[in-house]
N, C-alpha and C positions, 0 to 999 in steps of 0.2 A: 819493134821489140825493145829498143832502148827506152822509148817513152814509157812503155808498160812496166819495165823493170824499175824505172824511176818512180812511177806511180805506186808500185808495191812498197817501195821504201818509205814513201810519204804516208801510206796507209798503216803499215805495220811497225815501222821504226819510229816515225814521228807522230803517229796517231792523229793526223790532221782530219778535219771534218770532211765529209764527202763533198760538200759544196766547194770547199777550198781545193780539194783534189781535182774536181771537175774543171775548175778555173785554170789550174796548172795544165791539165790535159788540153783544154781548148786553146790556150796561149801557145803551147808547143806545137800543136797540130797546125795552127795558123802560120807559124814561122816555117814549118816544114813544107806546107803548101806553097808558101811564098818562094822559098829557094828552089823548089822543084819547078816552079813556073819559070824561073830564070834559066835553069839548066837542069835537065832531067838526070844528069850524071852526078850532080852534087849530093853529098852525104853530110851527116852530122860531123864527120871528121874532116871533110874537105872544105866546108864553109869557112870563109875568112871574114875579117872585120868589115871589109867593104860591103859584103853581102848583108851583114847584120845592119850596117848603117843605112843601106838602101831600104831595108825593111822599115826602119824608123822613119825615114823620109816619106815612104809610101803611106804609112799610117797617118802621119801629120797632114799630108796632102789630101787624104780622104776625110779630113775633118775630125779625127780623133783628138780628144783632149790630151794635153801633156801628161796629166795624171794617169790616164789609161795606158798611154805608151810606156810610162815609167813602170807601171805594174807588170806589163807584159815582158819588159826587159828584165825586171827582177826575177820573174819566173824562169826566163832563159838563162840568167846568170846562175841561179840555183841549180838548174839542170846541168849546166856545163861544169859546175863545181863537183857535182855527183859523178859525171862522166870522167873527169880528170882524176878524181880520187880512186876510182875503180879502174883506171887506165884503159878506158874504153875509147878515148880520143887522144890525139897527140898534142892538141893546143886548144886554148880557150879564146874564141874570136870576140867575145863580148867583155873580156876582163877590163880592158881600158876604154871601152866605148862610153862616151859621155851621154847621159840621159838629157832629154829636152827639159828646160826649166818649166816648172809649173806656172800656169797663167795666174797673174795677180788679178783678183776680182776687180772689176771696174767699179769705181766709187759711185754710190747712189747720189743723185742730185734732183732738185726740184726744177721743173720746166719753167721757162720765162713766163709763160702765160699764167701758170699757177701762182707764181710769186706776185705777179701784177694783180691778180684777183684778190689775193690775201691783203696786199698793202694798199690797194686803191678802192676796193669796194667798201661801201658804208656798212657799219654794223659789225665788222670783224673784231674791233677792239672797243672795249667799254670807254665811255667818256669820264673816266676816273683817273686818279693818280696811277693805280696799278695798270689800267688799260693803256695809258700813254707811255708808261715805262716799258710795258711788254712790246708795244709797237716799236719803240726805239731799239729794244734789244734785237728784235727780228731784223729791222732795217740795218743795224750795225753788223750783225753776223753776215747778212747778204751783201753789204756794200764794202766790207773790209776783210772778211775771211778770218776773223779772230777765232782762236780756240776758246772753248768754254772757260777754262781756267784763266785765260788772259782777260776775258770779259769780266768775270766775277772779281778778278784781282785788281781791276782798274780803280785808281784813286782820283780825287778831283784834280789834283795837279798833273794827272796823266793826260788830260784833255786840254789842248791848247786851241781855244776858239778863234783867236786872231790868226794863227797860222793854219788852222783847220787840219791839225794832225793829232794823232793819238800815240803816246809813248807806251809801247807794249813790252812787258818782260815775258819773253817766251821760254822755250825749253832751255835748260841749262842757265837760266837767268840772263839769257842774251837779250839785249835791248834793241828794238827797232822802232822806226817811226812809220806810221801808217796814215796816209792822207785820206781826207773825206771831202765830199762836195757840199754845195750850197743847200741842197735839199736836206741832207742829214744835219747840217748845221742848224737849220730852222727847227727840226724836230728835237734836237738836243737842247736848244734854248727854251722850248716849251716845257720840256721835262725839268730842266734846272729851275725854271720859274715855279713849278708846282712843288719841287723838292724843297724849296726854301721855306715853305709853310708847313713842313712836317712838325710833329710834336717836339718840344724841347728834349734834348738828350740824344737826338739823331746823330748818327756817325758823321763826323765832319770830314772824314777821309774817304770813305767808300763812295764810289760814284753811283753804283746801283744798289738801292736799299729797298727794304720792305716799307709798308705803310707805317710801321712802328719805328723806322729809322735804323734798322739793323742791316748789316751787309747781306746782300742777297746770296743765297747758297746755290751751288751748282745743281743740286737735286731739284730746287724750285724752278730754276731756269729750264732744266731738261724737261720737266713735266709740262711747263707752259708751252715750250716749243713743240712738243709732241701733239698737244691738244690743238694748237693753232694750225700746224701743218695738216692735221687731220681734217680741217675744214676744206682743204683744196686738193688733197691728193689721197689716193687709196694705197700708195706704196707702204710697205711694212716699216722701212727705215725712215724715221722722222725725228732726227736728233739735231742738236747744234752742230755736230760734225758734218751732217748732211748739208747744212747751210754753208759750211766752209767749203765743201766740195762744190756746192752750187755757185759760190762766188768765183772759184777758180775756173769752172767750166764756162760760166758766163763771160768772164774776161777773155778767155781764149777764143770763144765763139764770136767775140766782137773785136778780134784783131789785136789783142794784147800779145806782146812777145813773151816767150817762155821765161826768160831771165827776169823780167819785171814781175811776173806772177810768183816766181820763186822768192824774190825779195819781199814781196808783200805778205806771203804766207809764212815767211821765216824759216823756209827749208834750208838745210845745210848743203844738200846736194841737188843738182839739177835733175838727177835721175828720179828723185822722189816726186818732183813736179811733173815729170813726163807722163805719169799715169793718166793725167787729165787730157793729154793729147789723144789718147786712145778713146776716151769718152767722147770727145768732140768728133773724132773720126767716125765713131759708131753713129752719132747723130747725123753726120753728113751722109752716111750710107743710107740711113732711113729716109732722109729727105730725097736723096737720089732715087731710091726705090719707088717712092710715091710720085715723084715729079717727072721722071723721064719715061717717055712712052716705050722705049726699048728695054727698060730695066725689068719689066714684068716677064715672068717665065712664059715661054711659048706654050700655046695650047697643045695638049698631048695628042689631040686628034689630027693636028697639022703635020 
């Protein structure tokens, strides 16, 4: 009776759509069924915060997303505000109940074998100035984790070939040094050699330039990266930031510690970097599921 009285108020006082009304009814019926399953004598008035919290835990353990649980709790909160306003219950058990945090979407990344195919297979990059420049850009994103704005903002004096480091101006103009290896050094030297023969008037400061000598724009890099990644992956997200995610994921999958990856990425907080540990754990679970003979679900007929 309480639920139906509340539903009438949603329909006639708040004029909500029938679809929304049915969602409220379904959520409230679900909670009622839950607390009755715990104790048949429980009522809307005698339910306490512990029971509501058990419901949240039960939903999460059943695999419901945090966003779905939040929506159901929101319906329950609205219902109890109605009940309290009309003095139909004596207390609100969900008033101070904390909702589960929404899941952060796992960052998209390119698999190791796909990156190796792009960088090692012949014909992926043209044997021209632009082709060698584009190859270096992809390599640099993949091996250093630079942001797009950091890469396009690089000047010649930002790259120290002797020390094999890049001085990067990140967010908030904070400076950090990013190391690179012998392989990347070799590709950088090839690019610099070709860059020196560009037409007169080429930018003397910008590290990455067009064939006309103008500083390369972010939109140009973004378009190139999307096209090149499209040669080796079908995934929808194919951006410079995906290559930054790929760098972090690859580092952690190959035993780099979280603090090191944080410093290389230029993150202020370790919590920001921790999202990549979830990505690597998902990869571990997939490997386990395919490799371990007991990981496969049992045959239903057994």
